[in-house]
Structure formats: C-alpha cells, structure tokens
C-alpha atoms as an extended CHARMM CRD file, in Angstrom:
* protein
*
       277  EXT
         1         1  MET       CA             17.9660000000       29.1240000000       30.9690000000  PROA      1               0.0000000000
         2         2  THR       CA             18.8040000000       32.8190000000       31.0380000000  PROA      2               0.0000000000
         3         3  ARG       CA             21.7930000000       32.1930000000       28.7850000000  PROA      3               0.0000000000
         4         4  GLY       CA             19.5600000000       30.3840000000       26.2900000000  PROA      4               0.0000000000
         5         5  ARG       CA             17.0590000000       33.2270000000       26.1960000000  PROA      5               0.0000000000
         6         6  PHE       CA             19.8550000000       35.7770000000       25.8340000000  PROA      6               0.0000000000
         7         7  SER       CA             21.4350000000       33.8060000000       23.0150000000  PROA      7               0.0000000000
         8         8  GLY       CA             18.0480000000       33.5390000000       21.3050000000  PROA      8               0.0000000000
         9         9  ALA       CA             17.5240000000       37.2910000000       21.5570000000  PROA      9               0.0000000000
        10        10  VAL       CA             20.9790000000       37.9770000000       20.1380000000  PROA      10              0.0000000000
        11        11  LEU       CA             20.3970000000       35.5670000000       17.2770000000  PROA      11              0.0000000000
        12        12  HSD       CA             17.0530000000       37.2300000000       16.5750000000  PROA      12              0.0000000000
        13        13  GLN       CA             18.7410000000       40.6400000000       16.3400000000  PROA      13              0.0000000000
        14        14  PHE       CA             21.4020000000       39.2330000000       13.9980000000  PROA      14              0.0000000000
        15        15  GLU       CA             18.6780000000       37.6770000000       11.8750000000  PROA      15              0.0000000000
        16        16  ARG       CA             16.8200000000       40.9940000000       11.6480000000  PROA      16              0.0000000000
        17        17  LEU       CA             20.0170000000       42.8510000000       10.7490000000  PROA      17              0.0000000000
        18        18  PHE       CA             20.7530000000       40.2760000000        8.0510000000  PROA      18              0.0000000000
        19        19  ASN       CA             17.2080000000       40.5020000000        6.6920000000  PROA      19              0.0000000000
        20        20  HSD       CA             17.3710000000       44.2980000000        6.5980000000  PROA      20              0.0000000000
        21        21  GLY       CA             20.5440000000       43.9960000000        4.5940000000  PROA      21              0.0000000000
        22        22  THR       CA             18.9390000000       41.6040000000        2.1480000000  PROA      22              0.0000000000
        23        23  VAL       CA             16.0290000000       43.9780000000        1.4110000000  PROA      23              0.0000000000
        24        24  ALA       CA             18.1510000000       47.1220000000        1.0520000000  PROA      24              0.0000000000
        25        25  GLY       CA             18.5060000000       46.8150000000       -2.7150000000  PROA      25              0.0000000000
        26        26  LEU       CA             15.0410000000       45.4520000000       -3.5060000000  PROA      26              0.0000000000
        27        27  SER       CA             12.5890000000       47.3820000000       -5.6590000000  PROA      27              0.0000000000
        28        28  GLU       CA              9.1570000000       48.4970000000       -4.4730000000  PROA      28              0.0000000000
        29        29  ALA       CA              7.5240000000       45.6440000000       -6.3670000000  PROA      29              0.0000000000
        30        30  GLU       CA              9.8730000000       43.0680000000       -4.8120000000  PROA      30              0.0000000000
        31        31  LEU       CA              9.2780000000       44.3880000000       -1.2920000000  PROA      31              0.0000000000
        32        32  LEU       CA              5.5100000000       44.3380000000       -1.7860000000  PROA      32              0.0000000000
        33        33  GLU       CA              5.6890000000       40.8010000000       -3.1830000000  PROA      33              0.0000000000
        34        34  ARG       CA              7.6290000000       39.6330000000       -0.1110000000  PROA      34              0.0000000000
        35        35  PHE       CA              5.1400000000       41.2870000000        2.2170000000  PROA      35              0.0000000000
        36        36  VAL       CA              2.0370000000       40.0150000000        0.4090000000  PROA      36              0.0000000000
        37        37  THR       CA              3.3170000000       36.4780000000       -0.2080000000  PROA      37              0.0000000000
        38        38  HSD       CA              5.3880000000       35.8300000000        2.8950000000  PROA      38              0.0000000000
        39        39  HSD       CA              4.0230000000       38.4090000000        5.3690000000  PROA      39              0.0000000000
        40        40  ASP       CA              7.5990000000       39.6430000000        5.6280000000  PROA      40              0.0000000000
        41        41  ASP       CA              7.6530000000       42.3010000000        8.3550000000  PROA      41              0.0000000000
        42        42  VAL       CA             11.1940000000       43.3960000000        7.4100000000  PROA      42              0.0000000000
        43        43  ALA       CA             10.0180000000       44.1470000000        3.8560000000  PROA      43              0.0000000000
        44        44  PHE       CA              7.1000000000       46.1590000000        5.2180000000  PROA      44              0.0000000000
        45        45  GLU       CA              9.3720000000       48.1060000000        7.5560000000  PROA      45              0.0000000000
        46        46  ALA       CA             11.6130000000       48.8600000000        4.5680000000  PROA      46              0.0000000000
        47        47  LEU       CA              8.5910000000       50.3230000000        2.7540000000  PROA      47              0.0000000000
        48        48  MET       CA              7.7120000000       52.3950000000        5.8210000000  PROA      48              0.0000000000
        49        49  THR       CA             11.2910000000       53.6580000000        6.0270000000  PROA      49              0.0000000000
        50        50  ARG       CA             11.2440000000       54.6770000000        2.3580000000  PROA      50              0.0000000000
        51        51  HSD       CA              7.8540000000       56.3740000000        2.3200000000  PROA      51              0.0000000000
        52        52  GLY       CA              7.1990000000       57.2050000000        5.9600000000  PROA      52              0.0000000000
        53        53  PRO       CA              8.7860000000       60.6930000000        5.8160000000  PROA      53              0.0000000000
        54        54  MET       CA              6.5610000000       61.7120000000        2.9040000000  PROA      54              0.0000000000
        55        55  VAL       CA              3.3830000000       60.3320000000        4.5170000000  PROA      55              0.0000000000
        56        56  LEU       CA              4.2740000000       61.9520000000        7.8390000000  PROA      56              0.0000000000
        57        57  GLY       CA              5.0290000000       65.2590000000        6.1230000000  PROA      57              0.0000000000
        58        58  VAL       CA              1.6570000000       65.3100000000        4.3480000000  PROA      58              0.0000000000
        59        59  CYS       CA             -0.1740000000       64.5240000000        7.5910000000  PROA      59              0.0000000000
        60        60  ARG       CA              1.7070000000       67.2590000000        9.4520000000  PROA      60              0.0000000000
        61        61  GLN       CA              0.9510000000       69.8190000000        6.7630000000  PROA      61              0.0000000000
        62        62  LEU       CA             -2.7680000000       69.0700000000        6.8250000000  PROA      62              0.0000000000
        63        63  LEU       CA             -3.3270000000       68.4530000000       10.5430000000  PROA      63              0.0000000000
        64        64  HSD       CA             -2.6280000000       70.5250000000       13.6420000000  PROA      64              0.0000000000
        65        65  ASP       CA             -3.0650000000       68.0460000000       16.5020000000  PROA      65              0.0000000000
        66        66  PRO       CA             -0.1070000000       65.6010000000       16.8180000000  PROA      66              0.0000000000
        67        67  ASN       CA             -2.5620000000       62.8650000000       17.8490000000  PROA      67              0.0000000000
        68        68  ASP       CA             -4.4870000000       63.3720000000       14.5990000000  PROA      68              0.0000000000
        69        69  VAL       CA             -1.1870000000       63.2460000000       12.7080000000  PROA      69              0.0000000000
        70        70  ASP       CA             -0.3200000000       59.9160000000       14.3470000000  PROA      70              0.0000000000
        71        71  ASP       CA             -3.7560000000       58.4670000000       13.5780000000  PROA      71              0.0000000000
        72        72  ALA       CA             -3.6400000000       59.5420000000        9.9240000000  PROA      72              0.0000000000
        73        73  PHE       CA             -0.0760000000       58.2240000000        9.5020000000  PROA      73              0.0000000000
        74        74  GLN       CA             -1.0580000000       54.8180000000       10.8870000000  PROA      74              0.0000000000
        75        75  ALA       CA             -4.3190000000       54.6550000000        8.9290000000  PROA      75              0.0000000000
        76        76  THR       CA             -2.4380000000       55.3120000000        5.6820000000  PROA      76              0.0000000000
        77        77  PHE       CA             -0.2060000000       52.2810000000        6.1950000000  PROA      77              0.0000000000
        78        78  LEU       CA             -3.1320000000       50.1630000000        7.3580000000  PROA      78              0.0000000000
        79        79  VAL       CA             -4.7450000000       50.8780000000        3.9890000000  PROA      79              0.0000000000
        80        80  LEU       CA             -1.5040000000       49.6670000000        2.3820000000  PROA      80              0.0000000000
        81        81  VAL       CA             -1.7620000000       46.4420000000        4.4160000000  PROA      81              0.0000000000
        82        82  ARG       CA             -5.2740000000       45.8530000000        3.0570000000  PROA      82              0.0000000000
        83        83  LYS       CA             -4.5490000000       46.8580000000       -0.5370000000  PROA      83              0.0000000000
        84        84  ALA       CA             -0.9340000000       45.7340000000       -1.0400000000  PROA      84              0.0000000000
        85        85  GLY       CA             -1.9140000000       42.7370000000       -3.1330000000  PROA      85              0.0000000000
        86        86  THR       CA             -4.1260000000       44.7290000000       -5.5070000000  PROA      86              0.0000000000
        87        87  LEU       CA             -1.8580000000       47.6110000000       -6.5510000000  PROA      87              0.0000000000
        88        88  ARG       CA             -1.5210000000       48.0020000000      -10.3230000000  PROA      88              0.0000000000
        89        89  ARG       CA              1.6670000000       50.1010000000      -10.4150000000  PROA      89              0.0000000000
        90        90  CYS       CA              3.9460000000       48.8710000000       -7.6480000000  PROA      90              0.0000000000
        91        91  ASP       CA              6.7370000000       51.0850000000       -8.9850000000  PROA      91              0.0000000000
        92        92  LEU       CA              4.5690000000       54.1350000000       -8.1880000000  PROA      92              0.0000000000
        93        93  LEU       CA              3.8710000000       53.1680000000       -4.5870000000  PROA      93              0.0000000000
        94        94  GLY       CA              4.9110000000       56.6110000000       -3.3280000000  PROA      94              0.0000000000
        95        95  ASN       CA              2.3810000000       58.2910000000       -5.6160000000  PROA      95              0.0000000000
        96        96  TRP       CA             -0.3380000000       55.8780000000       -4.4260000000  PROA      96              0.0000000000
        97        97  LEU       CA              0.5510000000       56.3940000000       -0.7470000000  PROA      97              0.0000000000
        98        98  TYR       CA              0.4420000000       60.1590000000       -1.2590000000  PROA      98              0.0000000000
        99        99  GLY       CA             -3.1390000000       59.8780000000       -2.5010000000  PROA      99              0.0000000000
       100       100  VAL       CA             -4.1380000000       57.7190000000        0.4670000000  PROA      100             0.0000000000
       101       101  ALA       CA             -2.3880000000       60.0250000000        2.9580000000  PROA      101             0.0000000000
       102       102  TYR       CA             -4.1130000000       63.0570000000        1.4440000000  PROA      102             0.0000000000
       103       103  ARG       CA             -7.5790000000       61.4940000000        1.6230000000  PROA      103             0.0000000000
       104       104  VAL       CA             -7.0760000000       60.1230000000        5.1380000000  PROA      104             0.0000000000
       105       105  ALA       CA             -5.6170000000       63.3840000000        6.4800000000  PROA      105             0.0000000000
       106       106  THR       CA             -8.3950000000       65.3960000000        4.8390000000  PROA      106             0.0000000000
       107       107  ARG       CA            -11.0000000000       63.2610000000        6.6270000000  PROA      107             0.0000000000
       108       108  ALA       CA             -9.0850000000       63.6440000000        9.8870000000  PROA      108             0.0000000000
       109       109  ARG       CA             -9.0970000000       67.4190000000        9.3390000000  PROA      109             0.0000000000
       110       110  VAL       CA            -12.8760000000       67.4260000000        8.9060000000  PROA      110             0.0000000000
       111       111  MET       CA            -13.2970000000       65.3100000000       12.0280000000  PROA      111             0.0000000000
       112       112  ALA       CA            -11.0370000000       67.6770000000       13.9970000000  PROA      112             0.0000000000
       113       113  SER       CA            -13.0490000000       70.6760000000       12.8050000000  PROA      113             0.0000000000
       114       114  ARG       CA            -16.2670000000       69.0320000000       13.9690000000  PROA      114             0.0000000000
       115       115  ARG       CA            -14.6980000000       68.3560000000       17.3800000000  PROA      115             0.0000000000
       116       116  THR       CA            -13.7250000000       72.0310000000       17.6170000000  PROA      116             0.0000000000
       117       117  ASP       CA            -17.2930000000       73.0560000000       16.7250000000  PROA      117             0.0000000000
       118       118  ARG       CA            -18.7130000000       70.7980000000       19.4330000000  PROA      118             0.0000000000
       119       119  VAL       CA            -16.3200000000       72.2280000000       22.0250000000  PROA      119             0.0000000000
       120       120  ALA       CA            -17.2330000000       75.7710000000       20.9960000000  PROA      120             0.0000000000
       121       121  ALA       CA            -20.9610000000       74.9550000000       21.2390000000  PROA      121             0.0000000000
       122       122  PHE       CA            -20.4540000000       73.5160000000       24.7270000000  PROA      122             0.0000000000
       123       123  GLN       CA            -18.5050000000       76.6020000000       25.7930000000  PROA      123             0.0000000000
       124       124  ARG       CA            -21.2900000000       78.8480000000       24.5320000000  PROA      124             0.0000000000
       125       125  TYR       CA            -23.8000000000       76.8060000000       26.5050000000  PROA      125             0.0000000000
       126       126  ALA       CA            -21.6180000000       76.8610000000       29.6330000000  PROA      126             0.0000000000
       127       127  ALA       CA            -21.1330000000       80.6310000000       29.2810000000  PROA      127             0.0000000000
       128       128  GLY       CA            -24.8900000000       81.2330000000       29.1680000000  PROA      128             0.0000000000
       129       129  GLY       CA            -25.0310000000       81.9450000000       25.4740000000  PROA      129             0.0000000000
       130       130  CYS       CA            -22.0300000000       84.2960000000       25.3760000000  PROA      130             0.0000000000
       131       131  GLU       CA            -19.5450000000       83.8730000000       22.5920000000  PROA      131             0.0000000000
       132       132  PRO       CA            -16.4420000000       82.0990000000       23.9400000000  PROA      132             0.0000000000
       133       133  ALA       CA            -12.9220000000       82.8860000000       22.8720000000  PROA      133             0.0000000000
       134       134  ASP       CA            -12.1950000000       81.5430000000       19.3950000000  PROA      134             0.0000000000
       135       135  ASN       CA            -10.4750000000       78.1770000000       19.7490000000  PROA      135             0.0000000000
       136       136  ARG       CA             -9.7590000000       77.7910000000       16.0660000000  PROA      136             0.0000000000
       137       137  ILE       CA             -6.2980000000       78.0980000000       14.6030000000  PROA      137             0.0000000000
       138       138  SER       CA             -5.2570000000       81.7500000000       14.5690000000  PROA      138             0.0000000000
       139       139  ASN       CA             -4.8610000000       83.8130000000       11.4180000000  PROA      139             0.0000000000
       140       140  GLY       CA             -1.1260000000       83.7980000000       12.0470000000  PROA      140             0.0000000000
       141       141  THR       CA             -0.9410000000       80.2460000000       10.7290000000  PROA      141             0.0000000000
       142       142  GLN       CA             -1.6510000000       81.1490000000        7.1070000000  PROA      142             0.0000000000
       143       143  ASP       CA              0.8210000000       78.4970000000        5.9980000000  PROA      143             0.0000000000
       144       144  PHE       CA             -1.3040000000       75.8430000000        7.6920000000  PROA      144             0.0000000000
       145       145  GLU       CA             -4.3640000000       77.0740000000        5.7980000000  PROA      145             0.0000000000
       146       146  LEU       CA             -2.4910000000       77.2360000000        2.4690000000  PROA      146             0.0000000000
       147       147  LYS       CA             -1.3240000000       73.6150000000        2.5730000000  PROA      147             0.0000000000
       148       148  PRO       CA             -4.7900000000       72.0240000000        2.1910000000  PROA      148             0.0000000000
       149       149  ARG       CA             -5.4340000000       74.0600000000       -0.9620000000  PROA      149             0.0000000000
       150       150  LEU       CA             -2.0300000000       73.1770000000       -2.3430000000  PROA      150             0.0000000000
       151       151  HSD       CA             -2.4270000000       69.4610000000       -1.6410000000  PROA      151             0.0000000000
       152       152  GLU       CA             -5.9710000000       69.5070000000       -3.0360000000  PROA      152             0.0000000000
       153       153  GLU       CA             -4.6400000000       70.8050000000       -6.3350000000  PROA      153             0.0000000000
       154       154  VAL       CA             -1.7080000000       68.3770000000       -6.3390000000  PROA      154             0.0000000000
       155       155  HSD       CA             -4.1710000000       65.5330000000       -5.7470000000  PROA      155             0.0000000000
       156       156  ARG       CA             -6.2300000000       66.7250000000       -8.7320000000  PROA      156             0.0000000000
       157       157  LEU       CA             -3.2820000000       66.6170000000      -11.1390000000  PROA      157             0.0000000000
       158       158  PRO       CA             -3.2190000000       63.8500000000      -13.7450000000  PROA      158             0.0000000000
       159       159  GLU       CA             -1.0260000000       60.9630000000      -12.5990000000  PROA      159             0.0000000000
       160       160  LYS       CA              1.7220000000       61.6890000000      -15.1220000000  PROA      160             0.0000000000
       161       161  TYR       CA              2.1820000000       65.1490000000      -13.5730000000  PROA      161             0.0000000000
       162       162  ARG       CA              1.5080000000       64.2220000000       -9.9520000000  PROA      162             0.0000000000
       163       163  ALA       CA              3.9910000000       61.3220000000       -9.8740000000  PROA      163             0.0000000000
       164       164  PRO       CA              7.1310000000       63.4430000000      -10.5250000000  PROA      164             0.0000000000
       165       165  ILE       CA              5.8900000000       66.0720000000       -8.0360000000  PROA      165             0.0000000000
       166       166  VAL       CA              5.5740000000       63.3810000000       -5.3600000000  PROA      166             0.0000000000
       167       167  LEU       CA              8.9760000000       61.8680000000       -6.1610000000  PROA      167             0.0000000000
       168       168  CYS       CA             10.9700000000       65.1030000000       -6.4520000000  PROA      168             0.0000000000
       169       169  TYR       CA              9.2610000000       67.4370000000       -3.9860000000  PROA      169             0.0000000000
       170       170  PHE       CA              7.6800000000       65.1300000000       -1.4140000000  PROA      170             0.0000000000
       171       171  GLU       CA             10.2090000000       62.2760000000       -1.3960000000  PROA      171             0.0000000000
       172       172  GLY       CA             13.2990000000       64.3310000000       -2.1900000000  PROA      172             0.0000000000
       173       173  MET       CA             14.5070000000       62.4590000000       -5.2830000000  PROA      173             0.0000000000
       174       174  THR       CA             16.7200000000       64.0750000000       -7.8780000000  PROA      174             0.0000000000
       175       175  HSD       CA             15.4100000000       64.4550000000      -11.4150000000  PROA      175             0.0000000000
       176       176  GLU       CA             17.6660000000       61.5850000000      -12.4750000000  PROA      176             0.0000000000
       177       177  GLU       CA             16.3570000000       59.2960000000       -9.7170000000  PROA      177             0.0000000000
       178       178  ALA       CA             12.7600000000       60.1740000000      -10.5910000000  PROA      178             0.0000000000
       179       179  ALA       CA             13.4250000000       59.4590000000      -14.2690000000  PROA      179             0.0000000000
       180       180  ALA       CA             14.8350000000       56.0320000000      -13.3770000000  PROA      180             0.0000000000
       181       181  ARG       CA             11.8630000000       55.2510000000      -11.1190000000  PROA      181             0.0000000000
       182       182  LEU       CA              9.3040000000       56.3420000000      -13.7220000000  PROA      182             0.0000000000
       183       183  GLY       CA             11.1590000000       54.7620000000      -16.6340000000  PROA      183             0.0000000000
       184       184  CYS       CA             11.1150000000       58.0630000000      -18.5200000000  PROA      184             0.0000000000
       185       185  PRO       CA             13.8360000000       60.1470000000      -20.1750000000  PROA      185             0.0000000000
       186       186  LEU       CA             15.2490000000       62.8830000000      -17.9710000000  PROA      186             0.0000000000
       187       187  GLY       CA             13.8730000000       65.5780000000      -20.2650000000  PROA      187             0.0000000000
       188       188  THR       CA             10.3610000000       64.1300000000      -19.9700000000  PROA      188             0.0000000000
       189       189  VAL       CA             10.4920000000       64.3140000000      -16.1760000000  PROA      189             0.0000000000
       190       190  LYS       CA             11.7230000000       67.9150000000      -16.2430000000  PROA      190             0.0000000000
       191       191  GLY       CA              9.0340000000       68.8510000000      -18.7450000000  PROA      191             0.0000000000
       192       192  ARG       CA              6.2870000000       67.2530000000      -16.6650000000  PROA      192             0.0000000000
       193       193  LEU       CA              7.5050000000       69.0110000000      -13.5250000000  PROA      193             0.0000000000
       194       194  THR       CA              7.3860000000       72.3490000000      -15.3420000000  PROA      194             0.0000000000
       195       195  ARG       CA              3.9060000000       71.6080000000      -16.6520000000  PROA      195             0.0000000000
       196       196  ALA       CA              2.7330000000       70.4950000000      -13.1990000000  PROA      196             0.0000000000
       197       197  ARG       CA              4.0240000000       73.6860000000      -11.5570000000  PROA      197             0.0000000000
       198       198  ASP       CA              2.3150000000       75.7830000000      -14.2370000000  PROA      198             0.0000000000
       199       199  LEU       CA             -0.9900000000       73.9910000000      -13.6550000000  PROA      199             0.0000000000
       200       200  LEU       CA             -0.7120000000       74.3840000000       -9.8890000000  PROA      200             0.0000000000
       201       201  HSD       CA              0.1720000000       78.0740000000      -10.1780000000  PROA      201             0.0000000000
       202       202  ARG       CA             -2.7710000000       78.7750000000      -12.5020000000  PROA      202             0.0000000000
       203       203  ARG       CA             -5.2890000000       76.8120000000      -10.4090000000  PROA      203             0.0000000000
       204       204  LEU       CA             -4.1540000000       78.3290000000       -7.1160000000  PROA      204             0.0000000000
       205       205  THR       CA             -4.2880000000       81.8280000000       -8.6260000000  PROA      205             0.0000000000
       206       206  ARG       CA             -7.9150000000       81.2140000000       -9.6080000000  PROA      206             0.0000000000
       207       207  ARG       CA             -8.5770000000       80.3550000000       -5.9570000000  PROA      207             0.0000000000
       208       208  GLY       CA             -7.0530000000       83.6250000000       -4.7730000000  PROA      208             0.0000000000
       209       209  VAL       CA             -3.6570000000       82.1990000000       -3.7840000000  PROA      209             0.0000000000
       210       210  ALA       CA             -0.9040000000       84.1590000000       -5.5150000000  PROA      210             0.0000000000
       211       211  LEU       CA              2.4800000000       82.4480000000       -5.3390000000  PROA      211             0.0000000000
       212       212  SER       CA              5.6270000000       83.0980000000       -7.3110000000  PROA      212             0.0000000000
       213       213  GLY       CA              7.3800000000       80.1710000000       -8.9260000000  PROA      213             0.0000000000
       214       214  VAL       CA             10.0070000000       80.1520000000       -6.1860000000  PROA      214             0.0000000000
       215       215  ALA       CA              7.3760000000       80.3310000000       -3.4210000000  PROA      215             0.0000000000
       216       216  LEU       CA              5.3870000000       77.5120000000       -5.0180000000  PROA      216             0.0000000000
       217       217  ALA       CA              8.4560000000       75.2870000000       -5.2060000000  PROA      217             0.0000000000
       218       218  SER       CA              9.2510000000       76.0930000000       -1.5720000000  PROA      218             0.0000000000
       219       219  ASP       CA              5.7080000000       75.3000000000       -0.4130000000  PROA      219             0.0000000000
       220       220  LEU       CA              5.6940000000       72.0340000000       -2.3440000000  PROA      220             0.0000000000
       221       221  ALA       CA              8.8020000000       70.7690000000       -0.5500000000  PROA      221             0.0000000000
       222       222  ILE       CA              8.0180000000       68.7380000000        2.5670000000  PROA      222             0.0000000000
       223       223  ARG       CA             10.4050000000       70.0740000000        5.1680000000  PROA      223             0.0000000000
       224       224  GLY       CA             11.1560000000       68.9310000000        8.6760000000  PROA      224             0.0000000000
       225       225  SER       CA              9.8430000000       65.4140000000        8.1190000000  PROA      225             0.0000000000
       226       226  THR       CA             12.7000000000       63.3890000000        9.5000000000  PROA      226             0.0000000000
       227       227  ARG       CA             12.8730000000       59.8110000000        8.3780000000  PROA      227             0.0000000000
       228       228  PRO       CA             10.8170000000       58.0140000000       11.0240000000  PROA      228             0.0000000000
       229       229  SER       CA             11.9780000000       54.6700000000       12.3160000000  PROA      229             0.0000000000
       230       230  PRO       CA              9.2460000000       52.0250000000       12.0730000000  PROA      230             0.0000000000
       231       231  PRO       CA              7.4020000000       52.2580000000       15.4040000000  PROA      231             0.0000000000
       232       232  PRO       CA              7.8550000000       49.3490000000       17.8180000000  PROA      232             0.0000000000
       233       233  TRP       CA              4.3670000000       48.0830000000       17.1000000000  PROA      233             0.0000000000
       234       234  SER       CA              4.7910000000       48.0530000000       13.3260000000  PROA      234             0.0000000000
       235       235  THR       CA              6.0950000000       44.5120000000       13.1460000000  PROA      235             0.0000000000
       236       236  SER       CA              3.2290000000       43.0350000000       15.1250000000  PROA      236             0.0000000000
       237       237  ARG       CA              0.5290000000       45.4790000000       14.0730000000  PROA      237             0.0000000000
       238       238  PHE       CA              1.2550000000       45.5190000000       10.3660000000  PROA      238             0.0000000000
       239       239  GLY       CA              3.6410000000       42.7470000000        9.3810000000  PROA      239             0.0000000000
       240       240  ARG       CA              2.1950000000       39.8680000000       11.4130000000  PROA      240             0.0000000000
       241       241  ALA       CA             -1.2170000000       41.3440000000       12.1610000000  PROA      241             0.0000000000
       242       242  GLY       CA             -1.0880000000       41.1130000000       15.9290000000  PROA      242             0.0000000000
       243       243  GLY       CA             -0.9540000000       43.5260000000       18.8450000000  PROA      243             0.0000000000
       244       244  ARG       CA             -3.2390000000       46.3170000000       19.9760000000  PROA      244             0.0000000000
       245       245  PRO       CA             -3.8180000000       49.7680000000       18.5270000000  PROA      245             0.0000000000
       246       246  PRO       CA             -1.2920000000       52.1530000000       20.0460000000  PROA      246             0.0000000000
       247       247  CYS       CA             -3.0030000000       55.5270000000       19.7080000000  PROA      247             0.0000000000
       248       248  ARG       CA             -5.3860000000       56.9110000000       22.2700000000  PROA      248             0.0000000000
       249       249  SER       CA             -8.0980000000       57.4340000000       19.6370000000  PROA      249             0.0000000000
       250       250  PHE       CA             -7.2030000000       54.6360000000       17.2370000000  PROA      250             0.0000000000
       251       251  THR       CA            -10.4270000000       52.6600000000       17.6320000000  PROA      251             0.0000000000
       252       252  ASP       CA            -12.4930000000       50.8520000000       15.0270000000  PROA      252             0.0000000000
       253       253  HSD       CA            -14.7350000000       53.9150000000       14.8650000000  PROA      253             0.0000000000
       254       254  SER       CA            -11.9620000000       56.4240000000       14.1620000000  PROA      254             0.0000000000
       255       255  LEU       CA            -10.1630000000       53.9980000000       11.8280000000  PROA      255             0.0000000000
       256       256  GLY       CA            -13.3940000000       53.3940000000        9.9400000000  PROA      256             0.0000000000
       257       257  CYS       CA            -14.0760000000       57.1300000000        9.6260000000  PROA      257             0.0000000000
       258       258  LEU       CA            -10.5760000000       57.8370000000        8.3450000000  PROA      258             0.0000000000
       259       259  THR       CA            -10.5480000000       55.0570000000        5.7520000000  PROA      259             0.0000000000
       260       260  THR       CA            -14.1350000000       55.2830000000        4.4730000000  PROA      260             0.0000000000
       261       261  GLY       CA            -14.0590000000       55.1570000000        0.6800000000  PROA      261             0.0000000000
       262       262  CYS       CA            -10.5160000000       53.7860000000        0.4330000000  PROA      262             0.0000000000
       263       263  PHE       CA            -11.8420000000       50.3000000000       -0.3760000000  PROA      263             0.0000000000
       264       264  PRO       CA            -14.0890000000       49.8490000000       -3.4150000000  PROA      264             0.0000000000
       265       265  GLY       CA            -17.0460000000       47.6540000000       -2.5890000000  PROA      265             0.0000000000
       266       266  ARG       CA            -16.8920000000       48.2650000000        1.1510000000  PROA      266             0.0000000000
       267       267  ARG       CA            -17.2600000000       51.2520000000        3.4470000000  PROA      267             0.0000000000
       268       268  SER       CA            -14.0410000000       51.1440000000        5.4710000000  PROA      268             0.0000000000
       269       269  VAL       CA            -11.3850000000       49.0610000000        7.1900000000  PROA      269             0.0000000000
       270       270  THR       CA            -11.5890000000       47.9650000000       10.8110000000  PROA      270             0.0000000000
       271       271  SER       CA             -9.1480000000       46.3770000000       13.2140000000  PROA      271             0.0000000000
       272       272  HSD       CA            -10.5590000000       42.9660000000       12.2210000000  PROA      272             0.0000000000
       273       273  ASP       CA             -8.8730000000       43.4460000000        8.8330000000  PROA      273             0.0000000000
       274       274  ILE       CA             -5.4550000000       43.4400000000       10.4790000000  PROA      274             0.0000000000
       275       275  GLU       CA             -5.9840000000       41.0240000000       13.3370000000  PROA      275             0.0000000000
       276       276  PRO       CA             -5.3780000000       37.2820000000       13.0850000000  PROA      276             0.0000000000
       277       277  SER       CA             -8.3590000000       35.2820000000       11.9050000000  PROA      277             0.0000000000
C-alpha cells in the first residue's frame, strides 16, 4: 500500500516536471488559453513565474507592511483568475498585470493608512488626549514616498508608452526582447522609451520631484524582487479553485476592498469567485 502511494507520488512529480517542460516555450496567449480552457494549474504557475517578480516588486515599492504586500500580490493574481478569459491583448499581460497590481496596492496603501490613523486615535485616547509618538513612516524613507508618485505617473502614461516601460524596467527585458513582444521595430521601442521617460520627468518635476535622467531610470528599475516560486497554495487556490486563503487578513472583506472596481459591472471579487461551485 505504502509502495503504491509512493509510486503514485513519484509519478505525479514526473508528470508535473514534464508539464512544466511542455509550457516553457509557450506564449502568454497560449498559457492563458490552457488555463482558461483546461484549468491548467501548470500554465498558471508558469504565468506567475514570469510575472510574479514584477507584481511583487510593485507591491513592495508601494506598501510597507509585508502582510499587506502578500495580500496585494495574491489579490492581483486572483483578479487574473477572474478576468483571464476576457483579456483583449494577451501578449501584453505584463502591462495589464502592472495596472492591476498598481490599483490593488494603492487601495491596500489607503487601507493601511486608515489603520494607522485608527491606532493613533486610540493612543491619543489612551494617553488622555496627549499626542502619542508618530507611528507613521519616518522622513528617512523618502524613497518609499517617491515610489507612489512615480507609479502614479507611469500608470497615467498612454499604453504605447507604458508597455515598454513595464517590459524593460519592471520585467527586465532587453530592448530587443521588448520589440519582439510588442511586435514593433527596435527603433520604435527605443523611441517610445525615450518619450516615456521625458513625460515622466516633466510630470514629476511639476509635482516637485526633481530627478535626473539617470536617477529616474534607476528609480524605475524594480530591484531586489527575486523571482518568487509559485506558493504551495497556488495550484489549489488559483489553478483548481480549492483550498483556503493563506494570509492572516485575506478574508472576503479585505479581498473585496482590494479589488473593488477591478470588475466592470460588479463591485469586487470574493472568495466565492475562486471556490468550487
């Protein structure tokens, strides 16, 4: 009996290794088609492996609490689960995921700020009306405060300028790789990157953020976002729509708050959207 179970487990691992090999060369559109049509968890994990570092990097740049980062990262891919079958430009999935990650992380940032305000109000009450020590992020973290402005302006760029920024700066592609992904000549990609940087520099300057061209390019690059392995719950939570939410705060309420507005015609997504019917 034990031998049979062991053999089954080994065969399952071989099957997963084989399936990972078969999806390695597939395009974004082909991976999405396999996930949408066949609920292929290996295809979904391949998408998470490709785009997870960028999504995680955006969440880390906009959020301070690691728990908020985890929630925003998961919520972004839950939106992909719900919307995978309706995407118009499957070849620009990274650009689409960037927009979702930005909106979700921005909402998480607002929610975190409100939590901080409530804690401060309680501390004032507990201290008899005295002002408590400031619990907000210190002025020493200017980089953390710059990132939201930078991402806000990137998010506002027209798609033709935002897409190469996402591919080259956030996902680490070369100009040649970005040109192949976008189906544009290399010169067009380089020209759009230059135009995008000029727009960002001008808009940030108007907001009182003075950055040189080198500093802007450095701040655009998402650093320290190691390629995350698909978490152990991704197969059941995302690919086959089972399991339980892993995060301490990942409830229907927090999920709904983070994803409000991501679905035209409805307010938000809940765990019922990703649980078996």
